[in-house]
C-alpha positions in Angstrom: -35.2 -28.4 -9.5 -33.1 -29.9 -6.8 -32.6 -29.6 -3.2 -33.0 -26.1 -1.7 -29.9 -24.9 0.0 -30.3 -23.6 3.6 -28.7 -20.2 4.1 -28.6 -18.8 7.6 -27.6 -15.2 7.9 -27.1 -15.5 11.6 -23.7 -17.0 12.6 -23.5 -19.6 15.3 -22.8 -18.3 18.8 -19.2 -19.5 18.8 -18.5 -17.5 15.7 -20.3 -14.4 17.0 -18.3 -14.4 20.3 -15.0 -14.5 18.3 -16.1 -11.8 15.9 -17.4 -9.7 18.8 -14.0 -10.0 20.5 -12.2 -8.9 17.4 -14.5 -5.9 16.9 -14.3 -4.9 20.6 -10.5 -5.0 20.5 -10.4 -3.2 17.1 -12.5 -0.4 18.6 -9.9 0.2 21.3 -6.6 -0.6 19.5 -5.9 1.0 16.1 -2.8 -1.2 15.5 -4.9 -4.4 16.1 -7.6 -3.0 13.8 -5.1 -2.7 11.0 -3.6 -6.1 11.5 -7.1 -7.7 11.7 -8.8 -6.0 8.8 -5.8 -4.9 6.6 -3.4 -7.9 7.0 -1.5 -7.2 3.7 -0.5 -3.7 4.9 1.5 -5.0 7.9 4.6 -7.1 8.2 3.6 -10.0 10.4 7.3 -10.7 11.1 7.8 -7.8 13.4 5.9 -5.9 16.1 5.0 -2.3 15.6 7.3 0.1 17.4 6.1 1.5 20.8 5.6 5.0 19.4 3.1 3.7 16.8 0.9 2.5 19.7 1.2 5.9 21.4 0.1 7.7 18.3 -2.7 5.2 17.6 -4.1 5.8 21.1 -4.0 9.6 20.5 -5.8 9.2 17.1 -8.7 7.2 18.5 -9.2 9.1 21.7 -12.4 11.2 22.2 -10.9 13.5 24.9 -10.9 17.1 23.8 -7.4 18.3 22.9 -5.8 14.8 23.3 -5.1 14.4 19.6 -2.6 17.3 19.5 
């Protein structure tokens, strides 16, 4: 047959730390989540307006009544 290819499911630590940073920031910032995981849905030329950040914070909050 040939040489067996080595496949490692665990990423090297340098990649894990970068991925962990992206996930941690995505958990706290809905705009960042969208830009990181849905890049074709955002215009990279411009920043999101301030009120988008305000609404995004209200959408991901877990405080009772804060989403209203």
